Gaussian input, Z-matrix of N, CA and C with variables (Angstrom, degrees):
# hf/3-21g

backbone

0 1
 N
 C     1     B1
 C     2     B2     1     A1
 N     3     B3     2     A2     1     D1
 C     4     B4     3     A3     2     D2
 C     5     B5     4     A4     3     D3
 N     6     B6     5     A5     4     D4
 C     7     B7     6     A6     5     D5
 C     8     B8     7     A7     6     D6
 N     9     B9     8     A8     7     D7
 C    10    B10     9     A9     8     D8
 C    11    B11    10    A10     9     D9
 N    12    B12    11    A11    10    D10
 C    13    B13    12    A12    11    D11
 C    14    B14    13    A13    12    D12
 N    15    B15    14    A14    13    D13
 C    16    B16    15    A15    14    D14
 C    17    B17    16    A16    15    D15
 N    18    B18    17    A17    16    D16
 C    19    B19    18    A18    17    D17
 C    20    B20    19    A19    18    D18
 N    21    B21    20    A20    19    D19
 C    22    B22    21    A21    20    D20
 C    23    B23    22    A22    21    D21
 N    24    B24    23    A23    22    D22
 C    25    B25    24    A24    23    D23
 C    26    B26    25    A25    24    D24
 N    27    B27    26    A26    25    D25
 C    28    B28    27    A27    26    D26
 C    29    B29    28    A28    27    D27
 N    30    B30    29    A29    28    D28
 C    31    B31    30    A30    29    D29
 C    32    B32    31    A31    30    D30
 N    33    B33    32    A32    31    D31
 C    34    B34    33    A33    32    D32
 C    35    B35    34    A34    33    D33
 N    36    B36    35    A35    34    D34
 C    37    B37    36    A36    35    D35
 C    38    B38    37    A37    36    D36
 N    39    B39    38    A38    37    D37
 C    40    B40    39    A39    38    D38
 C    41    B41    40    A40    39    D39
 N    42    B42    41    A41    40    D40
 C    43    B43    42    A42    41    D41
 C    44    B44    43    A43    42    D42
 N    45    B45    44    A44    43    D43
 C    46    B46    45    A45    44    D44
 C    47    B47    46    A46    45    D45
 N    48    B48    47    A47    46    D46
 C    49    B49    48    A48    47    D47
 C    50    B50    49    A49    48    D48
 N    51    B51    50    A50    49    D49
 C    52    B52    51    A51    50    D50
 C    53    B53    52    A52    51    D51
 N    54    B54    53    A53    52    D52
 C    55    B55    54    A54    53    D53
 C    56    B56    55    A55    54    D54
 N    57    B57    56    A56    55    D55
 C    58    B58    57    A57    56    D56
 C    59    B59    58    A58    57    D57
 N    60    B60    59    A59    58    D58
 C    61    B61    60    A60    59    D59
 C    62    B62    61    A61    60    D60
 N    63    B63    62    A62    61    D61
 C    64    B64    63    A63    62    D62
 C    65    B65    64    A64    63    D63
 N    66    B66    65    A65    64    D64
 C    67    B67    66    A66    65    D65
 C    68    B68    67    A67    66    D66
 N    69    B69    68    A68    67    D67
 C    70    B70    69    A69    68    D68
 C    71    B71    70    A70    69    D69
 N    72    B72    71    A71    70    D70
 C    73    B73    72    A72    71    D71
 C    74    B74    73    A73    72    D72
 N    75    B75    74    A74    73    D73
 C    76    B76    75    A75    74    D74
 C    77    B77    76    A76    75    D75
 N    78    B78    77    A77    76    D76
 C    79    B79    78    A78    77    D77
 C    80    B80    79    A79    78    D78
 N    81    B81    80    A80    79    D79
 C    82    B82    81    A81    80    D80
 C    83    B83    82    A82    81    D81
 N    84    B84    83    A83    82    D82
 C    85    B85    84    A84    83    D83
 C    86    B86    85    A85    84    D84
 N    87    B87    86    A86    85    D85
 C    88    B88    87    A87    86    D86
 C    89    B89    88    A88    87    D87
 N    90    B90    89    A89    88    D88
 C    91    B91    90    A90    89    D89
 C    92    B92    91    A91    90    D90
 N    93    B93    92    A92    91    D91
 C    94    B94    93    A93    92    D92
 C    95    B95    94    A94    93    D93
 N    96    B96    95    A95    94    D94
 C    97    B97    96    A96    95    D95
 C    98    B98    97    A97    96    D96
 N    99    B99    98    A98    97    D97
 C   100   B100    99    A99    98    D98
 C   101   B101   100   A100    99    D99
 N   102   B102   101   A101   100   D100
 C   103   B103   102   A102   101   D101
 C   104   B104   103   A103   102   D102
 N   105   B105   104   A104   103   D103
 C   106   B106   105   A105   104   D104
 C   107   B107   106   A106   105   D105
 N   108   B108   107   A107   106   D106
 C   109   B109   108   A108   107   D107
 C   110   B110   109   A109   108   D108
 N   111   B111   110   A110   109   D109
 C   112   B112   111   A111   110   D110
 C   113   B113   112   A112   111   D111
 N   114   B114   113   A113   112   D112
 C   115   B115   114   A114   113   D113
 C   116   B116   115   A115   114   D114
 N   117   B117   116   A116   115   D115
 C   118   B118   117   A117   116   D116
 C   119   B119   118   A118   117   D117
 N   120   B120   119   A119   118   D118
 C   121   B121   120   A120   119   D119
 C   122   B122   121   A121   120   D120
 N   123   B123   122   A122   121   D121
 C   124   B124   123   A123   122   D122
 C   125   B125   124   A124   123   D123
 N   126   B126   125   A125   124   D124
 C   127   B127   126   A126   125   D125
 C   128   B128   127   A127   126   D126
 N   129   B129   128   A128   127   D127
 C   130   B130   129   A129   128   D128
 C   131   B131   130   A130   129   D129
 N   132   B132   131   A131   130   D130
 C   133   B133   132   A132   131   D131
 C   134   B134   133   A133   132   D132
 N   135   B135   134   A134   133   D133
 C   136   B136   135   A135   134   D134
 C   137   B137   136   A136   135   D135
 N   138   B138   137   A137   136   D136
 C   139   B139   138   A138   137   D137
 C   140   B140   139   A139   138   D138
 N   141   B141   140   A140   139   D139
 C   142   B142   141   A141   140   D140
 C   143   B143   142   A142   141   D141
 N   144   B144   143   A143   142   D142
 C   145   B145   144   A144   143   D143
 C   146   B146   145   A145   144   D144
 N   147   B147   146   A146   145   D145
 C   148   B148   147   A147   146   D146
 C   149   B149   148   A148   147   D147
 N   150   B150   149   A149   148   D148
 C   151   B151   150   A150   149   D149
 C   152   B152   151   A151   150   D150
 N   153   B153   152   A152   151   D151
 C   154   B154   153   A153   152   D152
 C   155   B155   154   A154   153   D153
 N   156   B156   155   A155   154   D154
 C   157   B157   156   A156   155   D155
 C   158   B158   157   A157   156   D156
 N   159   B159   158   A158   157   D157
 C   160   B160   159   A159   158   D158
 C   161   B161   160   A160   159   D159
 N   162   B162   161   A161   160   D160
 C   163   B163   162   A162   161   D161
 C   164   B164   163   A163   162   D162
 N   165   B165   164   A164   163   D163
 C   166   B166   165   A165   164   D164
 C   167   B167   166   A166   165   D165
 N   168   B168   167   A167   166   D166
 C   169   B169   168   A168   167   D167
 C   170   B170   169   A169   168   D168
 N   171   B171   170   A170   169   D169
 C   172   B172   171   A171   170   D170
 C   173   B173   172   A172   171   D171
 N   174   B174   173   A173   172   D172
 C   175   B175   174   A174   173   D173
 C   176   B176   175   A175   174   D174
 N   177   B177   176   A176   175   D175
 C   178   B178   177   A177   176   D176
 C   179   B179   178   A178   177   D177
 N   180   B180   179   A179   178   D178
 C   181   B181   180   A180   179   D179
 C   182   B182   181   A181   180   D180
 N   183   B183   182   A182   181   D181
 C   184   B184   183   A183   182   D182
 C   185   B185   184   A184   183   D183
 N   186   B186   185   A185   184   D184
 C   187   B187   186   A186   185   D185
 C   188   B188   187   A187   186   D186
 N   189   B189   188   A188   187   D187
 C   190   B190   189   A189   188   D188
 C   191   B191   190   A190   189   D189
 N   192   B192   191   A191   190   D190
 C   193   B193   192   A192   191   D191
 C   194   B194   193   A193   192   D192
 N   195   B195   194   A194   193   D193
 C   196   B196   195   A195   194   D194
 C   197   B197   196   A196   195   D195
 N   198   B198   197   A197   196   D196
 C   199   B199   198   A198   197   D197
 C   200   B200   199   A199   198   D198
 N   201   B201   200   A200   199   D199
 C   202   B202   201   A201   200   D200
 C   203   B203   202   A202   201   D201
 N   204   B204   203   A203   202   D202
 C   205   B205   204   A204   203   D203
 C   206   B206   205   A205   204   D204
 N   207   B207   206   A206   205   D205
 C   208   B208   207   A207   206   D206
 C   209   B209   208   A208   207   D207
 N   210   B210   209   A209   208   D208
 C   211   B211   210   A210   209   D209
 C   212   B212   211   A211   210   D210
 N   213   B213   212   A212   211   D211
 C   214   B214   213   A213   212   D212
 C   215   B215   214   A214   213   D213
 N   216   B216   215   A215   214   D214
 C   217   B217   216   A216   215   D215
 C   218   B218   217   A217   216   D216
 N   219   B219   218   A218   217   D217
 C   220   B220   219   A219   218   D218
 C   221   B221   220   A220   219   D219
 N   222   B222   221   A221   220   D220
 C   223   B223   222   A222   221   D221
 C   224   B224   223   A223   222   D222
 N   225   B225   224   A224   223   D223
 C   226   B226   225   A225   224   D224
 C   227   B227   226   A226   225   D225
 N   228   B228   227   A227   226   D226
 C   229   B229   228   A228   227   D227
 C   230   B230   229   A229   228   D228
 N   231   B231   230   A230   229   D229
 C   232   B232   231   A231   230   D230
 C   233   B233   232   A232   231   D231
 N   234   B234   233   A233   232   D232
 C   235   B235   234   A234   233   D233
 C   236   B236   235   A235   234   D234
 N   237   B237   236   A236   235   D235
 C   238   B238   237   A237   236   D236
 C   239   B239   238   A238   237   D237
 N   240   B240   239   A239   238   D238
 C   241   B241   240   A240   239   D239
 C   242   B242   241   A241   240   D240
 N   243   B243   242   A242   241   D241
 C   244   B244   243   A243   242   D242
 C   245   B245   244   A244   243   D243

   B1=1.4471
   B2=1.5304
   B3=1.3072
   B4=1.4618
   B5=1.5199
   B6=1.3173
   B7=1.4620
   B8=1.5251
   B9=1.3219
   B10=1.4622
   B11=1.5279
   B12=1.3199
   B13=1.4619
   B14=1.5281
   B15=1.3324
   B16=1.4652
   B17=1.5255
   B18=1.3036
   B19=1.4613
   B20=1.5316
   B21=1.3357
   B22=1.4645
   B23=1.5271
   B24=1.3284
   B25=1.4669
   B26=1.5340
   B27=1.3134
   B28=1.4607
   B29=1.5302
   B30=1.3304
   B31=1.4632
   B32=1.5241
   B33=1.3345
   B34=1.4702
   B35=1.5278
   B36=1.3133
   B37=1.4593
   B38=1.5289
   B39=1.3332
   B40=1.4645
   B41=1.5205
   B42=1.3435
   B43=1.4590
   B44=1.5216
   B45=1.3219
   B46=1.4614
   B47=1.5237
   B48=1.3372
   B49=1.4578
   B50=1.5312
   B51=1.3108
   B52=1.4666
   B53=1.5316
   B54=1.3244
   B55=1.4631
   B56=1.5284
   B57=1.3416
   B58=1.4654
   B59=1.5298
   B60=1.3396
   B61=1.4671
   B62=1.5226
   B63=1.3200
   B64=1.4672
   B65=1.5310
   B66=1.3299
   B67=1.4633
   B68=1.5244
   B69=1.3253
   B70=1.4623
   B71=1.5278
   B72=1.3259
   B73=1.4675
   B74=1.5257
   B75=1.3334
   B76=1.4656
   B77=1.5298
   B78=1.3219
   B79=1.4604
   B80=1.5280
   B81=1.3148
   B82=1.4625
   B83=1.5251
   B84=1.3164
   B85=1.4650
   B86=1.5237
   B87=1.3034
   B88=1.4643
   B89=1.5297
   B90=1.3170
   B91=1.4695
   B92=1.5231
   B93=1.3149
   B94=1.4494
   B95=1.5298
   B96=1.3072
   B97=1.4726
   B98=1.5308
   B99=1.3204
   B100=1.4661
   B101=1.5253
   B102=1.3363
   B103=1.4606
   B104=1.5347
   B105=1.3334
   B106=1.4702
   B107=1.5217
   B108=1.3397
   B109=1.4682
   B110=1.5265
   B111=1.3090
   B112=1.4613
   B113=1.5359
   B114=1.3361
   B115=1.4593
   B116=1.5248
   B117=1.3217
   B118=1.4618
   B119=1.5231
   B120=1.3203
   B121=1.4523
   B122=1.5274
   B123=1.3401
   B124=1.4596
   B125=1.5245
   B126=1.3246
   B127=1.4684
   B128=1.5339
   B129=1.3268
   B130=1.4733
   B131=1.5321
   B132=1.3231
   B133=1.4648
   B134=1.5289
   B135=1.3129
   B136=1.4700
   B137=1.5281
   B138=1.3286
   B139=1.4603
   B140=1.5290
   B141=1.3146
   B142=1.4581
   B143=1.5324
   B144=1.3200
   B145=1.4659
   B146=1.5310
   B147=1.3292
   B148=1.4663
   B149=1.5224
   B150=1.3202
   B151=1.4671
   B152=1.5239
   B153=1.3373
   B154=1.4643
   B155=1.5330
   B156=1.3263
   B157=1.4677
   B158=1.5226
   B159=1.3075
   B160=1.4565
   B161=1.5263
   B162=1.3240
   B163=1.4671
   B164=1.5229
   B165=1.3384
   B166=1.4569
   B167=1.5242
   B168=1.3245
   B169=1.4606
   B170=1.5248
   B171=1.3193
   B172=1.4582
   B173=1.5176
   B174=1.3403
   B175=1.4621
   B176=1.5200
   B177=1.3323
   B178=1.4602
   B179=1.5300
   B180=1.3303
   B181=1.4539
   B182=1.5220
   B183=1.3111
   B184=1.4645
   B185=1.5253
   B186=1.3154
   B187=1.4599
   B188=1.5256
   B189=1.3240
   B190=1.4596
   B191=1.5198
   B192=1.3294
   B193=1.4680
   B194=1.5224
   B195=1.3085
   B196=1.4581
   B197=1.5144
   B198=1.3307
   B199=1.4521
   B200=1.5207
   B201=1.3177
   B202=1.4672
   B203=1.5212
   B204=1.3245
   B205=1.4634
   B206=1.5262
   B207=1.3307
   B208=1.4649
   B209=1.5288
   B210=1.3201
   B211=1.4582
   B212=1.5124
   B213=1.3157
   B214=1.4560
   B215=1.5222
   B216=1.3279
   B217=1.4639
   B218=1.5220
   B219=1.3299
   B220=1.4594
   B221=1.5247
   B222=1.3238
   B223=1.4599
   B224=1.5268
   B225=1.3195
   B226=1.4515
   B227=1.5183
   B228=1.3400
   B229=1.4657
   B230=1.5112
   B231=1.3155
   B232=1.4569
   B233=1.5236
   B234=1.3333
   B235=1.4606
   B236=1.5168
   B237=1.3468
   B238=1.4653
   B239=1.5269
   B240=1.3245
   B241=1.4700
   B242=1.5253
   B243=1.3020
   B244=1.4533
   B245=1.4299
   A1=109.29
   A2=117.15
   A3=122.01
   A4=109.53
   A5=114.86
   A6=121.35
   A7=108.03
   A8=116.61
   A9=120.86
   A10=107.09
   A11=115.72
   A12=121.46
   A13=112.09
   A14=117.03
   A15=120.17
   A16=112.31
   A17=117.69
   A18=120.90
   A19=112.57
   A20=116.83
   A21=120.65
   A22=110.03
   A23=116.88
   A24=122.90
   A25=113.14
   A26=117.64
   A27=120.71
   A28=113.81
   A29=117.42
   A30=121.17
   A31=109.01
   A32=117.14
   A33=119.38
   A34=110.96
   A35=115.74
   A36=121.85
   A37=109.72
   A38=116.05
   A39=123.01
   A40=108.00
   A41=116.53
   A42=121.64
   A43=109.04
   A44=116.64
   A45=121.08
   A46=106.76
   A47=116.98
   A48=118.98
   A49=109.65
   A50=115.96
   A51=121.68
   A52=110.07
   A53=115.18
   A54=120.22
   A55=110.79
   A56=117.42
   A57=119.55
   A58=110.82
   A59=117.13
   A60=120.04
   A61=110.57
   A62=116.02
   A63=121.38
   A64=110.03
   A65=117.15
   A66=121.29
   A67=111.37
   A68=116.57
   A69=121.40
   A70=110.89
   A71=116.32
   A72=120.98
   A73=109.85
   A74=116.28
   A75=121.04
   A76=110.97
   A77=116.96
   A78=121.37
   A79=111.96
   A80=117.84
   A81=122.19
   A82=113.60
   A83=117.17
   A84=119.68
   A85=110.24
   A86=115.01
   A87=119.84
   A88=111.68
   A89=115.68
   A90=120.94
   A91=108.38
   A92=115.60
   A93=121.63
   A94=109.08
   A95=117.16
   A96=122.13
   A97=110.89
   A98=117.61
   A99=121.15
   A100=112.82
   A101=117.19
   A102=120.94
   A103=112.39
   A104=116.98
   A105=120.03
   A106=110.44
   A107=117.70
   A108=118.89
   A109=109.68
   A110=116.77
   A111=122.25
   A112=111.49
   A113=114.72
   A114=121.99
   A115=106.03
   A116=116.84
   A117=120.32
   A118=111.32
   A119=114.94
   A120=121.39
   A121=111.58
   A122=116.80
   A123=119.63
   A124=112.77
   A125=117.77
   A126=122.22
   A127=107.85
   A128=118.42
   A129=120.40
   A130=114.71
   A131=118.34
   A132=120.02
   A133=110.42
   A134=117.46
   A135=121.11
   A136=109.43
   A137=117.29
   A138=120.84
   A139=111.02
   A140=116.73
   A141=121.16
   A142=110.23
   A143=117.46
   A144=121.23
   A145=111.43
   A146=116.46
   A147=120.93
   A148=112.06
   A149=117.19
   A150=119.98
   A151=111.49
   A152=116.73
   A153=119.55
   A154=113.10
   A155=118.22
   A156=122.39
   A157=109.23
   A158=115.81
   A159=121.07
   A160=106.72
   A161=116.90
   A162=122.12
   A163=109.91
   A164=114.89
   A165=120.40
   A166=108.65
   A167=114.85
   A168=119.91
   A169=108.74
   A170=116.13
   A171=121.47
   A172=112.78
   A173=116.88
   A174=119.87
   A175=109.17
   A176=116.40
   A177=121.32
   A178=109.69
   A179=115.32
   A180=121.69
   A181=109.90
   A182=115.77
   A183=122.88
   A184=105.59
   A185=116.55
   A186=121.63
   A187=108.28
   A188=115.69
   A189=121.98
   A190=109.27
   A191=115.29
   A192=121.37
   A193=109.25
   A194=115.99
   A195=121.09
   A196=107.98
   A197=115.78
   A198=121.56
   A199=109.75
   A200=115.79
   A201=119.58
   A202=111.71
   A203=117.31
   A204=120.38
   A205=113.08
   A206=117.12
   A207=120.31
   A208=113.00
   A209=116.82
   A210=119.52
   A211=109.30
   A212=116.98
   A213=121.65
   A214=108.58
   A215=116.62
   A216=121.96
   A217=108.43
   A218=117.08
   A219=121.91
   A220=109.55
   A221=114.69
   A222=119.85
   A223=108.40
   A224=116.06
   A225=121.40
   A226=108.79
   A227=115.70
   A228=121.80
   A229=108.82
   A230=115.85
   A231=120.61
   A232=108.38
   A233=116.24
   A234=121.53
   A235=108.94
   A236=115.13
   A237=121.24
   A238=109.52
   A239=116.09
   A240=121.27
   A241=108.34
   A242=115.27
   A243=116.50
   A244=111.19
   D1=122.77
   D2=178.68
   D3=-95.66
   D4=140.22
   D5=179.03
   D6=-111.89
   D7=134.52
   D8=175.08
   D9=-76.82
   D10=108.03
   D11=-175.24
   D12=-59.71
   D13=-28.81
   D14=-179.07
   D15=-71.47
   D16=-16.23
   D17=179.80
   D18=-90.68
   D19=-4.07
   D20=-179.76
   D21=-71.78
   D22=140.85
   D23=-177.42
   D24=-58.93
   D25=-31.25
   D26=-175.30
   D27=-89.38
   D28=-3.99
   D29=-179.76
   D30=-99.96
   D31=117.92
   D32=179.33
   D33=-69.89
   D34=165.61
   D35=-179.69
   D36=-69.91
   D37=127.42
   D38=177.55
   D39=-114.68
   D40=132.82
   D41=177.28
   D42=-136.00
   D43=140.66
   D44=173.29
   D45=-82.88
   D46=128.22
   D47=179.57
   D48=-90.79
   D49=153.43
   D50=-178.98
   D51=-75.63
   D52=168.33
   D53=178.09
   D54=-62.14
   D55=-37.54
   D56=179.60
   D57=-67.98
   D58=-37.96
   D59=176.16
   D60=-66.94
   D61=-35.69
   D62=178.43
   D63=-64.62
   D64=-43.61
   D65=177.87
   D66=-64.46
   D67=-40.86
   D68=178.32
   D69=-63.69
   D70=-41.63
   D71=176.98
   D72=-60.06
   D73=-43.40
   D74=179.93
   D75=-63.33
   D76=-42.65
   D77=-178.04
   D78=-67.63
   D79=-33.78
   D80=-174.85
   D81=-95.55
   D82=12.60
   D83=-179.51
   D84=-128.25
   D85=162.69
   D86=-179.57
   D87=-104.99
   D88=28.03
   D89=178.26
   D90=-137.18
   D91=164.63
   D92=177.57
   D93=-87.43
   D94=142.93
   D95=179.90
   D96=-54.21
   D97=-36.65
   D98=-178.62
   D99=-69.17
   D100=-10.44
   D101=178.12
   D102=-92.11
   D103=0.75
   D104=177.13
   D105=-64.09
   D106=156.22
   D107=172.34
   D108=-56.71
   D109=150.05
   D110=-174.74
   D111=-98.00
   D112=153.24
   D113=169.95
   D114=-139.42
   D115=132.70
   D116=-176.07
   D117=-75.85
   D118=148.45
   D119=-178.37
   D120=-65.77
   D121=-20.08
   D122=178.25
   D123=-96.92
   D124=13.31
   D125=173.08
   D126=-63.39
   D127=140.03
   D128=-177.28
   D129=-54.61
   D130=-38.71
   D131=179.59
   D132=-70.02
   D133=-39.44
   D134=178.67
   D135=-64.97
   D136=-41.37
   D137=177.11
   D138=-59.70
   D139=-40.99
   D140=179.41
   D141=-66.46
   D142=-42.81
   D143=177.77
   D144=-63.69
   D145=-32.44
   D146=-178.22
   D147=-65.19
   D148=-19.13
   D149=178.37
   D150=-68.16
   D151=-27.15
   D152=-178.09
   D153=-118.25
   D154=-4.47
   D155=179.80
   D156=-132.73
   D157=151.25
   D158=173.97
   D159=-85.35
   D160=100.53
   D161=-173.76
   D162=-108.85
   D163=138.32
   D164=175.86
   D165=-144.94
   D166=166.81
   D167=177.52
   D168=-58.49
   D169=138.34
   D170=-178.40
   D171=102.39
   D172=-18.23
   D173=174.91
   D174=-69.71
   D175=156.72
   D176=-177.83
   D177=-118.24
   D178=135.77
   D179=176.23
   D180=-102.27
   D181=139.35
   D182=171.85
   D183=-100.96
   D184=121.96
   D185=-177.40
   D186=-113.66
   D187=120.22
   D188=-177.53
   D189=-109.68
   D190=118.61
   D191=179.20
   D192=-112.96
   D193=142.93
   D194=172.65
   D195=-93.25
   D196=133.01
   D197=-177.18
   D198=-129.75
   D199=137.63
   D200=177.70
   D201=-65.51
   D202=-30.17
   D203=-177.39
   D204=-96.39
   D205=-37.05
   D206=-175.75
   D207=-100.16
   D208=-5.83
   D209=-175.30
   D210=78.41
   D211=-109.30
   D212=177.90
   D213=-108.48
   D214=128.86
   D215=-178.42
   D216=-119.96
   D217=125.04
   D218=-178.48
   D219=-110.93
   D220=132.13
   D221=174.20
   D222=-132.97
   D223=167.02
   D224=-177.29
   D225=-129.06
   D226=147.81
   D227=175.43
   D228=-138.40
   D229=143.92
   D230=176.79
   D231=-98.12
   D232=137.80
   D233=-178.90
   D234=-82.71
   D235=133.19
   D236=177.87
   D237=-124.90
   D238=160.25
   D239=174.23
   D240=-67.09
   D241=156.77
   D242=175.35
   D243=146.56

């Protein structure tokens, strides 16, 4: 029996952002995209996303977490080989 890891309560929502969203993120931030926290391409959530998206190293994920104190918290990670 296979479980969709993205449907698990403890896994936050992961989305691949488009190139235009990536450029906008770069323009509106004071850091370089390559300095984002990393996530490996063989991470289970990335593997699951790869079934429906063309994912490669250098793509950026938008991770949305629900928080009791902060409400909705968004973070970004860059995909790396590994």
